[in-house]
C-alpha positions in Angstrom: -60.2 58.0 -54.3 -61.7 60.1 -57.0 -63.2 63.2 -55.2 -65.6 64.4 -57.8 -68.1 66.3 -55.6 -68.8 67.6 -52.1 -71.6 69.4 -50.3 -71.8 72.2 -47.7 -74.5 72.7 -45.1 -74.9 75.5 -42.6 -72.3 74.0 -40.2 -70.6 71.2 -42.1 -68.7 70.2 -45.2 -69.4 66.7 -46.6 -66.6 64.8 -48.3 -67.2 61.7 -50.4 -64.6 58.9 -50.2 -66.1 56.4 -52.6 -64.6 53.3 -54.2 -63.5 54.7 -57.6 -59.7 55.0 -57.2 -56.9 56.3 -59.3 -54.6 53.6 -60.7 -51.7 54.8 -62.8 -51.1 51.3 -64.2 -54.4 51.7 -66.2 -53.1 54.7 -68.1 -50.9 52.6 -70.4 -53.5 49.8 -70.7 -56.8 51.7 -71.1 -55.8 55.4 -71.2 -58.2 56.0 -68.2 -56.7 55.9 -64.7 -59.7 55.0 -62.6 -61.1 51.7 -61.4 -63.8 50.4 -59.2 -62.4 49.1 -55.8 -65.4 48.0 -53.7 -63.2 46.4 -51.0 -62.0 49.9 -50.2 -65.5 50.6 -48.8 -67.4 53.9 -49.0 -67.8 56.7 -46.5 -68.8 60.2 -46.1 -66.6 62.6 -44.2 -68.3 65.2 -42.0 -66.1 68.2 -41.3 -67.2 71.2 -39.2 -67.0 74.3 -41.4 -64.7 76.0 -39.0 -62.9 72.7 -38.2 -59.6 71.2 -39.1 -58.7 68.0 -40.9 -58.3 66.1 -37.6 -62.0 66.8 -36.9 -63.4 64.9 -39.9 -65.9 62.2 -38.8 -66.1 59.4 -41.3 -69.4 57.6 -41.6 -69.6 54.3 -43.6 -72.2 53.9 -46.3 -72.9 51.0 -48.7 -70.4 51.0 -51.6 -71.6 53.2 -54.5 -70.6 56.1 -56.6 -72.1 59.6 -56.9 -70.9 61.9 -59.6 -73.4 64.6 -58.6 -75.0 65.4 -55.3 -77.8 68.0 -55.4 -78.6 68.9 -51.9 -77.4 68.7 -48.3 -78.9 70.2 -45.1 -79.2 69.8 -41.4 -82.7 68.7 -40.2 -84.4 70.0 -37.1 -83.1 67.0 -35.1 -79.4 67.8 -35.9 -79.0 65.0 -38.5 -77.4 65.7 -41.8 -79.3 64.8 -45.0 -77.4 64.3 -48.3 -79.2 63.8 -51.6 -77.6 62.8 -54.9 -77.7 60.5 -57.9 -76.3 57.1 -56.8 -74.7 54.4 -59.0 -74.4 51.0 -57.4 -71.1 50.4 -59.3 -69.0 52.3 -61.8 -66.3 51.0 -64.2 -66.3 47.6 -62.4 -65.1 45.8 -65.6 -63.5 48.7 -67.3 -64.3 52.1 -68.8 -67.3 50.8 -70.9 -68.9 49.2 -67.8 -71.3 51.8 -66.5 -74.0 50.8 -64.0 -77.7 51.4 -64.8 -79.0 54.9 -64.8 -78.3 56.7 -61.5 -81.1 56.9 -59.1 -82.0 59.8 -56.7 -80.9 58.7 -53.3 -81.0 60.1 -49.7 -78.5 59.4 -46.9 -79.2 60.7 -43.4 -76.3 60.9 -41.0 -76.7 60.8 -37.2 -73.6 62.5 -35.7 -74.5 61.3 -32.2 -74.3 57.6 -33.2 -72.0 57.9 -36.2 -74.5 56.0 -38.3 -76.3 56.5 -41.6 -79.6 55.4 -43.2 -80.3 55.3 -46.9 -83.5 55.6 -49.0 
């Protein structure tokens, strides 16, 4: 997947595994090697800042893309909040197909249940 951005909170790093994937076959056709792959799903990896790769917890979110996140923090209840500009799709039908203007979005991750909410 195209890892364009990440965030760091006091205790965690957040990794974005979103459905824009590298596809070398597109280089010859379009000159641009990325495509929208919604069937791959979307998830956020939560890694303890002092952890190792085997400690990443992946939490599913609705498929989307986010070029730029702008904030992440841990709330008083221990949940992790991530804020960024969400696109519902990106390059679904080629390089010229850009979703509507990105919207500010908030995801809240509950590490106890491994779930997320969006608003």
